[in-house]
DSSP file (Angstrom, degrees, kcal/mol; ACC not computed):
  #  RESIDUE AA STRUCTURE BP1 BP2  ACC     N-H-->O    O-->H-N    N-H-->O    O-->H-N    TCO  KAPPA ALPHA  PHI   PSI    X-CA   Y-CA   Z-CA
    1    1 A X              0   0    0      0, 0.0    73,-0.1     0, 0.0    72,-0.0   0.000 360.0 360.0 360.0 143.0   18.7   11.0  -12.3
    2    2 A X     >  -     0   0    0      1,-0.1     4,-2.3     4,-0.0     5,-0.2  -0.195 360.0-110.2 -69.4 162.4   21.0   10.3  -15.2
    3    3 A X  H  > S+     0   0    0      1,-0.2     4,-1.9     2,-0.2     5,-0.1   0.921 117.3  44.9 -60.0 -49.2   20.6   12.0  -18.6
    4    4 A X  H  > S+     0   0    0      1,-0.2     4,-1.8     2,-0.2    -1,-0.2   0.893 112.3  52.9 -65.4 -38.9   19.5    8.8  -20.4
    5    5 A X  H  > S+     0   0    0      1,-0.2     4,-1.4     2,-0.2    -1,-0.2   0.899 109.3  49.3 -62.0 -39.6   17.1    7.9  -17.6
    6    6 A X  H  X S+     0   0    0     -4,-2.3     4,-3.1     1,-0.2    -1,-0.2   0.852 106.1  57.3 -67.0 -35.9   15.5   11.3  -17.8
    7    7 A X  H  < S+     0   0    0     -4,-1.9    -1,-0.2     1,-0.2    -2,-0.2   0.891 102.4  55.2 -61.8 -39.2   15.2   11.0  -21.6
    8    8 A X  H  < S+     0   0    0     -4,-1.8    -1,-0.2     1,-0.2    -2,-0.2   0.938 116.3  35.7 -59.4 -46.3   13.1    7.8  -21.1
    9    9 A X  H >< S+     0   0    0     -4,-1.4     3,-1.4     1,-0.2    -2,-0.2   0.865  89.4 165.2 -78.7 -37.5   10.6    9.6  -18.9
   10   10 A X  G ><  -     0   0    0     -4,-3.1     3,-1.4     1,-0.2    -1,-0.2  -0.235  63.7  -8.0  60.0-139.9   10.7   12.9  -20.7
   11   11 A X  G 3  S+     0   0    0      1,-0.3     3,-0.4     2,-0.1     4,-0.3   0.550 123.6  72.2 -72.5  -8.2    8.0   15.4  -20.1
   12   12 A X  G <>  +     0   0    0     -3,-1.4     4,-2.3     1,-0.2    -1,-0.3   0.424  65.4 102.5 -86.1   2.3    5.9   13.1  -18.0
   13   13 A X  H <> S+     0   0    0     -3,-1.4     4,-2.5     1,-0.2    -1,-0.2   0.872  78.8  49.3 -58.9 -40.9    8.3   13.2  -15.0
   14   14 A X  H  > S+     0   0    0     -3,-0.4     4,-2.2     1,-0.2    -1,-0.2   0.902 111.9  49.2 -65.5 -39.5    6.2   15.6  -12.9
   15   15 A X  H  > S+     0   0    0     -4,-0.3     4,-2.3     2,-0.2    -1,-0.2   0.894 111.8  48.9 -64.1 -41.0    3.1   13.5  -13.4
   16   16 A X  H  X S+     0   0    0     -4,-2.3     4,-2.6     2,-0.2    -2,-0.2   0.917 109.9  51.2 -66.5 -43.4    4.9   10.3  -12.5
   17   17 A X  H  X S+     0   0    0     -4,-2.5     4,-2.6     1,-0.2    -2,-0.2   0.891 109.5  51.4 -61.0 -41.2    6.3   12.0   -9.3
   18   18 A X  H  X S+     0   0    0     -4,-2.2     4,-2.0     2,-0.2    -2,-0.2   0.928 110.3  48.2 -61.9 -45.6    2.8   13.0   -8.4
   19   19 A X  H  X S+     0   0    0     -4,-2.3     4,-2.3     1,-0.2    -2,-0.2   0.926 113.3  48.5 -57.0 -45.4    1.5    9.5   -8.8
   20   20 A X  H  X S+     0   0    0     -4,-2.6     4,-2.5     1,-0.2    -2,-0.2   0.886 109.4  51.1 -68.5 -38.6    4.4    8.1   -6.7
   21   21 A X  H  X S+     0   0    0     -4,-2.6     4,-2.1     2,-0.2    -1,-0.2   0.885 110.3  49.8 -66.7 -37.3    3.9   10.6   -3.9
   22   22 A X  H  X S+     0   0    0     -4,-2.0     4,-2.1     2,-0.2    68,-0.5   0.922 112.9  46.6 -63.5 -44.0    0.2    9.8   -3.7
   23   23 A X  H  X S+     0   0    0     -4,-2.3     4,-2.4     1,-0.2    -2,-0.2   0.865 109.5  55.4 -64.4 -36.6    1.2    6.1   -3.6
   24   24 A X  H  X S+     0   0    0     -4,-2.5     4,-2.2     2,-0.2    -2,-0.2   0.900 106.5  50.4 -62.4 -41.8    3.8    6.9   -1.0
   25   25 A X  H  X S+     0   0    0     -4,-2.1     4,-2.2     1,-0.2    -2,-0.2   0.923 110.9  49.7 -61.6 -44.4    1.1    8.6    1.2
   26   26 A X  H  X S+     0   0    0     -4,-2.1     4,-2.8     1,-0.2    -2,-0.2   0.910 109.9  50.5 -62.5 -41.6   -1.0    5.4    0.8
   27   27 A X  H  X S+     0   0    0     -4,-2.4     4,-2.7     2,-0.2    -1,-0.2   0.894 109.9  49.1 -66.8 -39.2    1.8    3.1    1.8
   28   28 A X  H  X S+     0   0    0     -4,-2.2     4,-2.3     2,-0.2    -1,-0.2   0.921 114.5  45.3 -65.0 -42.5    2.7    5.1    4.9
   29   29 A X  H  X S+     0   0    0     -4,-2.2     4,-2.6     2,-0.2    -2,-0.2   0.898 114.1  49.4 -65.5 -40.1   -1.0    5.1    6.0
   30   30 A X  H  X S+     0   0    0     -4,-2.8     4,-2.7     2,-0.2     5,-0.3   0.906 108.7  53.4 -64.2 -42.0   -1.3    1.4    5.2
   31   31 A X  H  X S+     0   0    0     -4,-2.7     4,-3.0     1,-0.2    -2,-0.2   0.959 113.1  42.6 -55.7 -52.2    1.9    0.7    7.2
   32   32 A X  H  X S+     0   0    0     -4,-2.3     4,-2.9     1,-0.2     5,-0.4   0.897 111.7  54.0 -65.9 -38.8    0.5    2.4   10.2
   33   33 A X  H  X S+     0   0    0     -4,-2.6     4,-1.8     1,-0.2    -1,-0.2   0.927 114.6  41.4 -60.0 -45.2   -3.0    0.9    9.8
   34   34 A X  H  X S+     0   0    0     -4,-2.7     4,-2.2     2,-0.2    -2,-0.2   0.931 116.2  49.6 -67.2 -46.2   -1.4   -2.6    9.8
   35   35 A X  H  X S+     0   0    0     -4,-3.0     4,-0.9    -5,-0.3    -2,-0.2   0.939 117.0  38.4 -61.5 -49.7    1.1   -1.9   12.6
   36   36 A X  H  X S+     0   0    0     -4,-2.9     4,-1.9     1,-0.2     3,-0.4   0.866 112.8  57.8 -71.2 -35.4   -1.4   -0.4   15.0
   37   37 A X  H  X S+     0   0    0     -4,-1.8     4,-2.0    -5,-0.4    -1,-0.2   0.890 103.3  53.8 -58.6 -40.5   -4.1   -2.9   14.0
   38   38 A X  H  < S+     0   0    0     -4,-2.2    -1,-0.2     1,-0.2    -2,-0.2   0.799 110.2  48.8 -65.3 -28.4   -1.7   -5.7   15.0
   39   39 A X  H  < S+     0   0    0     -4,-0.9    -2,-0.2    -3,-0.4    -1,-0.2   0.844 120.9  31.4 -78.9 -35.1   -1.3   -4.1   18.4
   40   40 A X  H  < S+     0   0    0     -4,-1.9    -2,-0.2     2,-0.0    -3,-0.2   0.587  83.0 123.5-104.1 -10.9   -5.0   -3.6   19.2
   41   41 A X     <  -     0   0    0     -4,-2.0     2,-0.3    -5,-0.2    59,-0.2  -0.220  37.0-178.4 -59.6 139.2   -6.8   -6.5   17.5
   42   42 A X  B     +a  100   0A   0     57,-3.0    59,-1.8     2,-0.1     2,-0.2  -0.980  29.1  47.4-139.5 148.6   -8.9   -8.7   19.8
   43   43 A X  S >  S-     0   0    0     -2,-0.3     3,-1.9    57,-0.2     4,-0.2  -0.677  90.0  -5.8 120.9-171.8  -11.0  -11.8   19.5
   44   44 A X  T 3  S+     0   0    0      1,-0.3    -2,-0.1    -2,-0.2    57,-0.1  -0.284 131.0   7.0 -58.9 137.6  -10.9  -15.2   18.0
   45   45 A X  T 3> S+     0   0    0      1,-0.1     4,-2.5     3,-0.1    -1,-0.3   0.663  83.8 140.5  65.1  18.9   -7.7  -15.8   15.9
   46   46 A X  H <>  +     0   0    0     -3,-1.9     4,-2.9     1,-0.2     5,-0.2   0.847  67.0  56.0 -63.4 -31.7   -6.3  -12.5   17.0
   47   47 A X  H  > S+     0   0    0     -4,-0.2     4,-2.1     2,-0.2    -1,-0.2   0.947 110.9  42.5 -62.7 -46.6   -2.8  -14.0   17.3
   48   48 A X  H  > S+     0   0    0      2,-0.2     4,-2.1     1,-0.2    -2,-0.2   0.892 116.8  48.3 -66.3 -39.1   -2.8  -15.2   13.7
   49   49 A X  H  X S+     0   0    0     -4,-2.5     4,-2.7     2,-0.2     5,-0.2   0.913 110.5  50.8 -69.2 -41.5   -4.3  -11.9   12.5
   50   50 A X  H  X S+     0   0    0     -4,-2.9     4,-2.4    -5,-0.2    -2,-0.2   0.896 110.1  50.5 -63.0 -39.0   -1.8   -9.8   14.4
   51   51 A X  H  X S+     0   0    0     -4,-2.1     4,-2.1    -5,-0.2    -1,-0.2   0.925 112.6  46.1 -63.7 -43.7    1.1  -11.8   13.0
   52   52 A X  H  X S+     0   0    0     -4,-2.1     4,-2.5     2,-0.2    -2,-0.2   0.908 112.2  50.5 -65.5 -41.0   -0.3  -11.4    9.4
   53   53 A X  H  X S+     0   0    0     -4,-2.7     4,-2.4     2,-0.2    -1,-0.2   0.888 109.8  51.0 -64.1 -39.9   -0.8   -7.6   10.0
   54   54 A X  H  X S+     0   0    0     -4,-2.4     4,-1.9     2,-0.2    -1,-0.2   0.915 110.5  49.0 -63.8 -41.7    2.7   -7.2   11.3
   55   55 A X  H  X S+     0   0    0     -4,-2.1     4,-1.6     1,-0.2    -2,-0.2   0.934 112.0  47.8 -60.8 -47.0    4.1   -9.0    8.3
   56   56 A X  H  X S+     0   0    0     -4,-2.5     4,-2.7     1,-0.2     5,-0.2   0.879 106.5  58.5 -63.2 -37.2    2.1   -6.8    6.0
   57   57 A X  H  X S+     0   0    0     -4,-2.4     4,-2.3     1,-0.2    -1,-0.2   0.934 105.2  49.9 -57.6 -45.6    3.2   -3.7    7.8
   58   58 A X  H  X S+     0   0    0     -4,-1.9     4,-1.8     1,-0.2    -1,-0.2   0.886 111.6  48.6 -61.0 -38.6    6.8   -4.5    7.1
   59   59 A X  H  X S+     0   0    0     -4,-1.6     4,-2.0     2,-0.2    -1,-0.2   0.875 109.2  51.7 -70.8 -36.9    6.0   -5.0    3.4
   60   60 A X  H  X S+     0   0    0     -4,-2.7     4,-2.3     2,-0.2    -2,-0.2   0.891 109.0  51.6 -65.2 -38.7    4.1   -1.7    3.2
   61   61 A X  H  X S+     0   0    0     -4,-2.3     4,-2.1    -5,-0.2    -2,-0.2   0.882 108.4  51.7 -64.6 -38.0    7.1    0.1    4.8
   62   62 A X  H  X S+     0   0    0     -4,-1.8     4,-2.1     2,-0.2    -2,-0.2   0.881 107.6  52.1 -63.8 -38.5    9.3   -1.6    2.1
   63   63 A X  H  X S+     0   0    0     -4,-2.0     4,-2.7     2,-0.2     5,-0.2   0.930 108.3  51.5 -62.0 -44.5    7.0   -0.3   -0.6
   64   64 A X  H  X S+     0   0    0     -4,-2.3     4,-2.5     1,-0.2    -2,-0.2   0.912 109.1  51.0 -59.4 -42.7    7.3    3.2    0.9
   65   65 A X  H  X S+     0   0    0     -4,-2.1     4,-2.3     1,-0.2    -1,-0.2   0.916 111.8  46.0 -61.2 -44.3   11.0    2.9    0.8
   66   66 A X  H  X S+     0   0    0     -4,-2.1     4,-2.1     2,-0.2    -2,-0.2   0.894 113.0  50.1 -68.6 -39.4   11.1    1.9   -2.9
   67   67 A X  H  X S+     0   0    0     -4,-2.7     4,-2.4     2,-0.2    -2,-0.2   0.920 110.7  49.2 -64.2 -43.0    8.6    4.6   -3.9
   68   68 A X  H  X S+     0   0    0     -4,-2.5     4,-2.3    -5,-0.2    -2,-0.2   0.920 110.4  51.0 -62.6 -44.0   10.7    7.3   -2.1
   69   69 A X  H  X S+     0   0    0     -4,-2.3     4,-2.3     1,-0.2    -1,-0.2   0.898 110.8  48.6 -59.8 -40.4   13.9    6.0   -3.8
   70   70 A X  H  X S+     0   0    0     -4,-2.1     4,-2.0     2,-0.2     6,-0.2   0.900 108.4  53.8 -69.6 -39.1   12.2    6.2   -7.2
   71   71 A X  H  <>S+     0   0    0     -4,-2.4     5,-2.8     1,-0.2    -2,-0.2   0.938 110.9  46.4 -58.8 -45.3   10.9    9.7   -6.6
   72   72 A X  H ><5S+     0   0    0     -4,-2.3     3,-1.7     1,-0.2    -2,-0.2   0.896 108.5  55.5 -64.7 -40.7   14.4   10.8   -5.8
   73   73 A X  H 3<5S+     0   0    0     -4,-2.3    -1,-0.2     1,-0.3    -2,-0.2   0.853 106.0  52.7 -58.1 -34.2   15.8    9.0   -8.9
   74   74 A X  T 3<5S-     0   0    0     -4,-2.0    -1,-0.3    -5,-0.1    -2,-0.2   0.428 125.0-104.3 -83.3   1.9   13.3   11.0  -10.9
   75   75 A X  T < 5S+     0   0    0     -3,-1.7    -3,-0.2     1,-0.3    -2,-0.1   0.608  82.0 122.5  88.1  11.2   14.5   14.3   -9.4
   76   76 A X      < -     0   0    0     -5,-2.8     2,-0.5    -6,-0.2    -1,-0.3  -0.334  61.5-116.3 -97.6-178.7   11.5   14.7   -7.1
   77   77 A X        -     0   0    0     -2,-0.1     3,-0.1    -3,-0.1   -56,-0.0  -0.985  25.3-129.2-120.8 124.1   11.1   15.1   -3.4
   78   78 A X        -     0   0    0     -2,-0.5   -57,-0.1     1,-0.2   -10,-0.0  -0.294  51.3 -71.2 -63.1 156.4    9.2   12.5   -1.4
   79   79 A X        -     0   0    0      1,-0.2    -1,-0.2   -58,-0.1     3,-0.1  -0.262  49.3-168.5 -48.2 128.8    6.4   13.8    0.9
   80   80 A X        +     0   0    0      1,-0.1     2,-0.5    -3,-0.1    -1,-0.2   0.693  63.7  54.5 -99.5 -23.2    8.2   15.5    3.8
   81   81 A X    >   -     0   0    0      1,-0.1     3,-1.9     0, 0.0     4,-0.4  -0.953  68.9-142.6-120.7 128.2    5.4   16.1    6.3
   82   82 A X  T >> S+     0   0    0     -2,-0.5     3,-2.0     1,-0.3     4,-0.6   0.844 100.6  65.4 -53.5 -35.9    3.1   13.3    7.6
   83   83 A X  H 3> S+     0   0    0      1,-0.3     4,-0.6     2,-0.2     3,-0.4   0.765  92.9  63.3 -61.8 -20.9    0.1   15.7    7.6
   84   84 A X  H <> S+     0   0    0     -3,-1.9     4,-2.1     1,-0.2    -1,-0.3   0.696  84.5  76.1 -73.6 -18.7    0.5   15.7    3.7
   85   85 A X  H <> S+     0   0    0     -3,-2.0     4,-2.0    -4,-0.4    -1,-0.2   0.929  95.9  47.9 -56.8 -43.7   -0.3   12.0    3.7
   86   86 A X  H  < S+     0   0    0     -4,-0.6    -1,-0.2    -3,-0.4    -2,-0.2   0.799 110.7  51.2 -68.6 -28.7   -4.0   12.8    4.3
   87   87 A X  H  < S+     0   0    0     -4,-0.6    -1,-0.2     1,-0.2    -2,-0.2   0.839 120.2  33.6 -75.0 -33.7   -4.0   15.4    1.6
   88   88 A X  H  < S+     0   0    0     -4,-2.1    -2,-0.2   -67,-0.1    -1,-0.2   0.634  87.4 121.9-100.2 -15.3   -2.4   13.1   -1.1
   89   89 A X     <  -     0   0    0     -4,-2.0   -66,-0.1    -5,-0.2   -67,-0.1  -0.127  40.4-167.5 -58.0 141.8   -3.9    9.7   -0.2
   90   90 A X  S    S+     0   0    0    -68,-0.5    -1,-0.1     2,-0.1   -67,-0.1   0.779  90.5  30.9 -86.5 -37.0   -5.9    7.7   -2.7
   91   91 A X  S    S-     0   0    0      1,-0.2    23,-0.1    24,-0.0    24,-0.1   0.549  93.3-150.2-107.9 -11.4   -7.1    5.2   -0.2
   92   92 A X        -     0   0    0     -7,-0.2     2,-0.3     1,-0.1    -1,-0.2  -0.286  25.3 -77.8  75.2-160.1   -7.4    7.0    3.1
   93   93 A X        -     0   0    0     -4,-0.1     2,-0.8    -7,-0.0    -1,-0.1  -0.975  25.6-151.0-147.5 124.8   -7.0    5.6    6.5
   94   94 A X        -     0   0    0     -2,-0.3     2,-0.2    13,-0.1    17,-0.0  -0.885  23.2-136.2-100.7 110.1   -9.5    3.5    8.5
   95   95 A X        -     0   0    0     -2,-0.8     2,-1.9     1,-0.1     3,-0.4  -0.456  10.1-135.0 -64.2 127.6   -8.9    4.1   12.2
   96   96 A X        +     0   0    0      1,-0.2    -1,-0.1    -2,-0.2     8,-0.1  -0.299  54.4 141.7 -82.2  57.4   -9.1    0.7   14.0
   97   97 A X        +     0   0    0     -2,-1.9     2,-0.6     1,-0.2    -1,-0.2   0.653  66.4  58.6 -76.1 -13.4  -11.2    2.1   16.8
   98   98 A X  S    S-     0   0    0     -3,-0.4    -1,-0.2     2,-0.1     6,-0.1  -0.944  74.1-167.5-110.1 107.1  -13.2   -1.1   16.9
   99   99 A X        +     0   0    0     -2,-0.6   -57,-3.0   -58,-0.1    -1,-0.1   0.379  39.1 131.4 -81.7   6.7  -10.5   -3.8   17.6
  100  100 A X  B  >  -a   42   0A   0    -59,-0.2     4,-2.6     1,-0.1     5,-0.2  -0.332  64.7-124.3 -61.4 138.9  -12.7   -6.8   16.8
  101  101 A X  H  > S+     0   0    0    -59,-1.8     4,-2.9     1,-0.2     5,-0.2   0.901 108.0  50.6 -51.1 -50.7  -10.8   -9.2   14.4
  102  102 A X  H  > S+     0   0    0      1,-0.2     4,-2.5     2,-0.2    -1,-0.2   0.901 111.5  47.4 -59.0 -42.2  -13.5   -9.2   11.8
  103  103 A X  H  > S+     0   0    0     -3,-0.2     4,-2.5     2,-0.2    -1,-0.2   0.926 112.4  49.2 -66.3 -45.2  -13.7   -5.4   11.7
  104  104 A X  H  X S+     0   0    0     -4,-2.6     4,-2.2     1,-0.2    -2,-0.2   0.920 112.4  48.7 -60.9 -44.0   -9.9   -5.0   11.5
  105  105 A X  H  X S+     0   0    0     -4,-2.9     4,-2.8    -5,-0.2     5,-0.2   0.929 111.3  49.3 -60.6 -44.9   -9.8   -7.6    8.7
  106  106 A X  H  X S+     0   0    0     -4,-2.5     4,-2.2    -5,-0.2    -2,-0.2   0.897 110.1  51.1 -64.3 -38.6  -12.6   -5.9    6.7
  107  107 A X  H  X S+     0   0    0     -4,-2.5     4,-2.0     1,-0.2    -1,-0.2   0.927 114.1  43.6 -62.1 -44.5  -10.9   -2.5    7.0
  108  108 A X  H  X S+     0   0    0     -4,-2.2     4,-2.4     2,-0.2    -2,-0.2   0.852 110.8  53.7 -73.7 -33.1   -7.6   -3.9    5.8
  109  109 A X  H  X S+     0   0    0     -4,-2.8     4,-2.5     2,-0.2    -1,-0.2   0.931 109.2  50.3 -62.5 -43.8   -9.2   -5.9    2.9
  110  110 A X  H  X S+     0   0    0     -4,-2.2     4,-2.1    -5,-0.2    -2,-0.2   0.917 110.0  50.5 -58.8 -43.7  -10.9   -2.7    1.8
  111  111 A X  H  X S+     0   0    0     -4,-2.0     4,-2.4     1,-0.2    -1,-0.2   0.901 110.8  48.5 -62.6 -41.5   -7.5   -0.9    1.9
  112  112 A X  H  X S+     0   0    0     -4,-2.4     4,-2.6     2,-0.2    -1,-0.2   0.901 109.0  52.6 -67.2 -38.4   -5.8   -3.6   -0.2
  113  113 A X  H  X S+     0   0    0     -4,-2.5     4,-2.0     2,-0.2    -1,-0.2   0.883 110.5  48.4 -66.1 -35.9   -8.6   -3.5   -2.7
  114  114 A X  H  X S+     0   0    0     -4,-2.1     4,-2.7    -5,-0.2    -1,-0.2   0.939 110.9  50.2 -64.6 -45.6   -8.2    0.2   -3.1
  115  115 A X  H  X S+     0   0    0     -4,-2.4     4,-2.9     1,-0.2     5,-0.3   0.892 108.3  53.2 -61.0 -39.4   -4.4   -0.2   -3.4
  116  116 A X  H  X S+     0   0    0     -4,-2.6     4,-2.4     1,-0.2    -1,-0.2   0.936 110.8  46.9 -60.2 -46.6   -5.0   -2.8   -6.1
  117  117 A X  H  X S+     0   0    0     -4,-2.0     4,-2.2     2,-0.2    -2,-0.2   0.927 113.7  48.3 -61.2 -44.8   -7.2   -0.4   -8.1
  118  118 A X  H  X S+     0   0    0     -4,-2.7     4,-2.4     1,-0.2    -2,-0.2   0.941 114.6  43.8 -62.2 -50.0   -4.7    2.5   -7.7
  119  119 A X  H  X S+     0   0    0     -4,-2.9     4,-2.2     1,-0.2    -1,-0.2   0.859 111.5  53.8 -69.7 -32.9   -1.7    0.5   -8.8
  120  120 A X  H  X S+     0   0    0     -4,-2.4     4,-1.7    -5,-0.3    -1,-0.2   0.920 110.2  47.9 -63.7 -42.2   -3.5   -1.1  -11.7
  121  121 A X  H  X S+     0   0    0     -4,-2.2     4,-1.8    -5,-0.2    -2,-0.2   0.907 109.7  53.0 -63.3 -41.4   -4.5    2.3  -12.9
  122  122 A X  H  X S+     0   0    0     -4,-2.4     4,-2.4     1,-0.2    -2,-0.2   0.908 104.6  56.3 -59.9 -41.8   -0.9    3.5  -12.5
  123  123 A X  H  X S+     0   0    0     -4,-2.2     4,-1.5     1,-0.2    -1,-0.2   0.919 107.0  47.9 -57.9 -43.9    0.3    0.6  -14.6
  124  124 A X  H  < S+     0   0    0     -4,-1.7     4,-0.3     1,-0.2    -1,-0.2   0.865 113.6  48.5 -67.0 -32.0   -2.0    1.6  -17.5
  125  125 A X  H  < S+     0   0    0     -4,-1.8    -1,-0.2     1,-0.2    -2,-0.2   0.835 119.2  38.6 -72.1 -33.4   -0.7    5.2  -17.2
  126  126 A X  H >X S+     0   0    0     -4,-2.4     4,-1.9    -5,-0.2     3,-1.9   0.571  84.4 103.5 -94.8  -9.9    2.9    4.2  -17.1
  127  127 A X  T 3< S+     0   0    0     -4,-1.5    -1,-0.2     1,-0.3    -2,-0.1   0.829  98.5  17.7 -46.5 -51.5    2.9    1.3  -19.6
  128  128 A X  T 34 S+     0   0    0     -4,-0.3    -1,-0.3    -3,-0.2    -2,-0.1   0.222 125.2  58.5-106.9  14.5    4.5    3.2  -22.5
  129  129 A X  T <4 S+     0   0    0     -3,-1.9     2,-0.3     1,-0.2    -2,-0.2   0.826 113.4  10.5-110.5 -48.8    6.0    6.1  -20.5
  130  130 A X     X  -     0   0    0     -4,-1.9     4,-2.4     1,-0.1    -1,-0.2  -0.804  52.9-175.0-143.9  92.9    8.4    4.8  -17.8
  131  131 A X  H  > S+     0   0    0     -2,-0.3     4,-1.9     1,-0.2     5,-0.1   0.782  85.9  54.0 -63.9 -27.7    9.5    1.1  -17.8
  132  132 A X  H  > S+     0   0    0      2,-0.2     4,-2.0     1,-0.2    -1,-0.2   0.941 113.2  40.4 -73.3 -46.7   11.4    1.4  -14.6
  133  133 A X  H  > S+     0   0    0      1,-0.2     4,-2.8     2,-0.2     5,-0.2   0.884 113.1  57.2 -67.5 -36.2    8.6    2.8  -12.6
  134  134 A X  H  X S+     0   0    0     -4,-2.4     4,-2.3    -8,-0.2    -2,-0.2   0.929 107.0  48.0 -56.1 -47.3    6.2    0.4  -14.3
  135  135 A X  H  X S+     0   0    0     -4,-1.9     4,-2.1     2,-0.2    -1,-0.2   0.916 112.1  49.7 -63.7 -43.9    8.3   -2.5  -13.2
  136  136 A X  H  X S+     0   0    0     -4,-2.0     4,-2.1     1,-0.2    -2,-0.2   0.935 111.8  47.2 -60.5 -46.4    8.3   -1.2   -9.6
  137  137 A X  H  X S+     0   0    0     -4,-2.8     4,-2.8     1,-0.2    -1,-0.2   0.869 109.2  54.7 -65.6 -35.5    4.6   -0.6   -9.5
  138  138 A X  H  X S+     0   0    0     -4,-2.3     4,-2.1    -5,-0.2    -1,-0.2   0.908 108.0  49.8 -62.9 -41.5    4.0   -4.1  -10.9
  139  139 A X  H  X S+     0   0    0     -4,-2.1     4,-1.6     2,-0.2    -2,-0.2   0.920 113.0  46.0 -61.6 -45.1    6.1   -5.6   -8.1
  140  140 A X  H  X S+     0   0    0     -4,-2.1     4,-2.3     1,-0.2    -2,-0.2   0.907 109.3  55.0 -66.7 -42.3    4.1   -3.7   -5.5
  141  141 A X  H  X S+     0   0    0     -4,-2.8     4,-2.5     1,-0.2     5,-0.2   0.903 104.3  54.7 -56.7 -43.6    0.8   -4.6   -7.1
  142  142 A X  H  X S+     0   0    0     -4,-2.1     4,-2.0     1,-0.2    -1,-0.2   0.911 109.2  48.0 -57.5 -43.7    1.8   -8.3   -6.8
  143  143 A X  H  X S+     0   0    0     -4,-1.6     4,-2.7     2,-0.2    -1,-0.2   0.912 110.0  51.5 -62.8 -43.3    2.3   -7.8   -3.1
  144  144 A X  H  X S+     0   0    0     -4,-2.3     4,-2.5     1,-0.2    -2,-0.2   0.903 108.7  51.1 -63.7 -40.6   -1.0   -6.0   -2.6
  145  145 A X  H  X S+     0   0    0     -4,-2.5     4,-2.2     1,-0.2    -1,-0.2   0.916 111.0  48.6 -61.2 -43.6   -2.9   -8.8   -4.4
  146  146 A X  H  X S+     0   0    0     -4,-2.0     4,-2.8    -5,-0.2    -2,-0.2   0.899 109.7  52.8 -63.3 -40.7   -1.2  -11.4   -2.1
  147  147 A X  H  X S+     0   0    0     -4,-2.7     4,-2.6     2,-0.2     5,-0.2   0.927 107.9  50.4 -59.5 -46.1   -2.1   -9.2    0.9
  148  148 A X  H  X S+     0   0    0     -4,-2.5     4,-2.7     1,-0.2     5,-0.2   0.940 112.2  47.9 -57.3 -47.5   -5.8   -9.2   -0.1
  149  149 A X  H  X S+     0   0    0     -4,-2.2     4,-2.5     1,-0.2    -2,-0.2   0.915 110.5  51.2 -60.4 -45.4   -5.7  -12.9   -0.5
  150  150 A X  H  X S+     0   0    0     -4,-2.8     4,-1.9     1,-0.2    -1,-0.2   0.933 113.6  44.3 -56.5 -47.2   -4.0  -13.5    2.9
  151  151 A X  H  X S+     0   0    0     -4,-2.6     4,-2.3     1,-0.2    -2,-0.2   0.889 112.5  50.8 -68.2 -40.4   -6.6  -11.3    4.7
  152  152 A X  H  X S+     0   0    0     -4,-2.7     4,-2.5    -5,-0.2    -1,-0.2   0.870 109.1  52.6 -64.5 -36.0   -9.6  -12.8    2.8
  153  153 A X  H  X S+     0   0    0     -4,-2.5     4,-2.5    -5,-0.2    -2,-0.2   0.906 109.6  48.5 -67.6 -39.2   -8.3  -16.3    3.7
  154  154 A X  H  X S+     0   0    0     -4,-1.9     4,-2.4     2,-0.2    -2,-0.2   0.918 112.4  48.4 -63.4 -43.1   -8.1  -15.4    7.4
  155  155 A X  H  X S+     0   0    0     -4,-2.3     4,-2.7     2,-0.2    -2,-0.2   0.899 111.6  49.8 -64.5 -40.9  -11.6  -13.9    7.3
  156  156 A X  H  X S+     0   0    0     -4,-2.5     4,-2.5     2,-0.2     5,-0.2   0.926 110.6  50.0 -64.4 -44.2  -12.9  -17.0    5.6
  157  157 A X  H  X S+     0   0    0     -4,-2.5     4,-2.1     1,-0.2    -2,-0.2   0.919 112.2  47.8 -58.5 -43.9  -11.2  -19.2    8.3
  158  158 A X  H  X S+     0   0    0     -4,-2.4     4,-2.1     2,-0.2    -2,-0.2   0.912 111.2  50.4 -64.0 -44.8  -12.8  -17.1   11.0
  159  159 A X  H  X S+     0   0    0     -4,-2.7     4,-1.1     1,-0.2    -2,-0.2   0.894 111.4  48.3 -60.8 -41.5  -16.2  -17.3    9.3
  160  160 A X  H  X S+     0   0    0     -4,-2.5     4,-0.8     1,-0.2     3,-0.3   0.881 109.9  52.6 -67.3 -38.1  -16.0  -21.1    9.0
  161  161 A X  H >< S+     0   0    0     -4,-2.1     3,-0.6     1,-0.2    -2,-0.2   0.882 107.2  52.5 -64.5 -38.6  -14.9  -21.3   12.7
  162  162 A X  H 3< S+     0   0    0     -4,-2.1    -1,-0.2     1,-0.2    -2,-0.2   0.754 101.9  60.2 -68.6 -25.7  -17.9  -19.3   13.8
  163  163 A X  H 3<        0   0    0     -4,-1.1    -1,-0.2    -3,-0.3    -2,-0.2   0.720 360.0 360.0 -75.3 -22.2  -20.3  -21.6   11.9
  164  164 A X    <<        0   0    0     -4,-0.8    -1,-0.2    -3,-0.6    -2,-0.2   0.485 360.0 360.0 -76.1 360.0  -19.3  -24.6   13.9
């Protein structure tokens, strides 16, 4: 990281890197949860749900890429071992061992809601500390809010279809 960039962040750099590595763990686990969920989902509307999950998986992977880049810019090291994802995660991982559409949707909605809470908290911590990371987290938060809405809309459509 450049000298002026480091001046902006100052003594908070280690704390910011820790926040970012925890978020990175969440994004990797979210990526896999979406990716594998798209492969195993079964039931009504499973095609539409699988397509949405696959799209979200790609976006979560993009978030992981951006977080890792920012960690490196700040002079840190992104998580190197997948087993550390579980140690650092804020939101955990819900194994899609029940492939029913409704269950998969509920698991992923829960994950998005956790991500929204985590990123919103990060924004308040970063507001006056690191404008570059703040902007990155704001972009990711916008995606997570959209993901939650997409999944809730699919669940609502499915619920309405089941009432008929």
